[in-house]
DOLO-664495 format. One record per residue (C-alpha): residue in three letters; x, y, z. Coordinates in steps of 0.25 Angstrom, whole numbers, plus 5000, padded with zeros to 4 digits. Each point is the difference from the previous one (the first is absolute). Last residue first. Example, Ala and Ser with C-alpha at 12.3 -4.5 7.8 and 13.67 -1.06 7.14 Angstrom:
SER505549965029
ALA499449865002
END
This chain:
GLN511250645099
ASN500249874992
LEU498649945003
TYR499150114996
SER500550044986
ASP500849884996
ILE498849905003
PHE499050094993
ASP500950014988
PRO500349855000
VAL498549975000
PHE499650104990
ASP500749934988
GLU499249875002
LEU498750085001
ASP500350084988
ARG500249864992
GLU498749955006
ILE499350134995
GLN500649984986
GLY499649855000
ILE498650045004
GLN499950094988
GLN500549904990
THR499249895005
PHE498850095001
TYR500150044985
ASN500349854996
TYR498849955007
GLY499050114995
MET500449974986
VAL499849855002
ALA498750025006
PRO499550104990
ILE500449904989
ALA499449875006
ALA498550035002
VAL499850064987
LEU500849894994
GLY499249895006
THR498750084996
ALA500550004985
THR500249855000
ALA498749975007
VAL499350094990
LEU500649934988
ALA499749865005
GLU498650035003
SER499850064986
ILE500749884994
GLY499049915007
PRO498850084996
ALA500450024986
VAL500449854996
ALA498649944997
VAL499350124995
LEU501250044991
SER499949874993
ALA500949875003
THR498849914998
LYS499649875007
MET499250085010
LEU500449915012
GLY501549984995
ILE500150154996
ASN499450045013
GLN501149915007
PHE501150064992
SER499550145004
SER499949965015
MET501449954999
ILE500450144995
GLY499350075012
TRP500749905010
VAL501450044993
THR499750155002
GLY499549985014
PHE501349935003
LEU500850114993
GLY499350105009
ILE500549925012
PHE501350004994
PRO500050154997
ALA499650035015
THR501049915006
ASN501350084999
GLY499550145001
VAL499049965011
THR501149945008
ALA500950124998
LEU498950095005
PHE499849915012
PRO501550025003
VAL499750155003
LEU499049975011
HIS501050035011
THR501350054994
LEU500150135008
ARG499749945013
LYS500949884998
SER501250104997
GLU499650085011
ALA500149895010
ASN501449964994
VAL500450155002
GLU499449995015
ARG500949885003
LYS501250074994
VAL499850125009
ALA499849925012
LEU501249924998
THR500950124997
VAL499450075012
ARG500449885009
GLU501449984994
ARG500350145001
LEU499650015014
GLN500849885004
THR501250064993
ILE499850145006
THR499949945014
SER498649975007
LYS499050065009
ASP499950154997
ARG499849984985
MET499149885001
SER498650055000
SER500350134992
TYR500749924989
GLU499049894999
VAL498950104999
TYR500850084990
GLY500349884991
ALA498549974999
ARG499750154998
PHE501050004988
VAL499549884993
ARG498650065001
PRO500650144995
LEU500649934988
SER498849924996
GLY499050124999
ASN498649985004
ARG500050065014
PHE500850134996
SER499550105010
GLU500649915012
SER501350034993
SER500050145006
ALA500149945014
PHE501149914997
LEU500850114993
ARG499950085013
ASP500549895008
ALA501149964990
ASN500650145000
PRO500950024988
SER498950054991
GLN500350044985
PHE500449864995
PHE498849945007
SER499050114996
ASP500349974985
LEU499949855002
PHE498650035006
ASP499550074988
GLN500649894991
SER499349895008
GLU498750075000
ARG500050014985
ILE500449854998
SER499149945010
LYS498850094995
ARG500349954986
VAL500149865004
PHE498650005007
GLY499350084990
PHE500549904989
LYS499749885009
TYR498650035002
ALA499750034985
ILE500849884995
ILE499449915011
ALA498550044996
TRP500449984985
SER500549865003
ILE498849975008
ILE499150044988
SER500849934990
PHE500149875008
MET498550005002
ILE499850024985
LEU500949894997
VAL499349905009
LEU498650054995
LEU500549974985
VAL500549865004
LEU498749975007
ILE499250054987
VAL500949914992
VAL499749885008
PRO498650035001
GLY499750004985
ALA499950124992
GLY498650034993
SER499850145004
LEU501550034999
MET500150044986
SER498750085002
PHE500650075012
ILE501350034992
GLY499250064988
GLY499150085010
GLY501350065006
ALA500550034986
ASN498750064995
GLU499950095013
SER501450044997
MET499650054986
END
């Protein structure tokens, strides 16, 4: 049955014009790139969440910053350990050279700078999913309109509104519409999922900054 469906689609597109073919190629390319981003970011975000949680457990259990820094090296993908390492490096380089107020300011700045860097790292490529979700249906709609225009042109050329005249254009229109939705729906779902997960990580980072400052700079 799937072979018949596949053959039917190819037969519908066998006489498609270059504009509709171009629309379909763009939508297929968008879909492939979107799925690649979804697969990559899914693993990326899951690793960040898992390693951040593991590191956070160690953070509250270990009062020794040096020992915690050494153990954080095993969490290379987590956002929290990366922020901690940035603050620790600044803390280590300045703790014997400045007052507690200066140290607090320098470490706070280093940590917040790393939080911003982590936010950019986490959201990298994700906006493309929003772009696909917003534009793919309209690109498909353009192909739909073009296919319907082809049907009207065929009616004018053949002087009849028979199925033979309108079927090719209508087929192009339906395939373009379906392809636009196939590209857009996973992209929108992926974007919403990653936005929610990354937002949670960013909130955890914001909560972690004062914990880090209070743990090591108020001693």
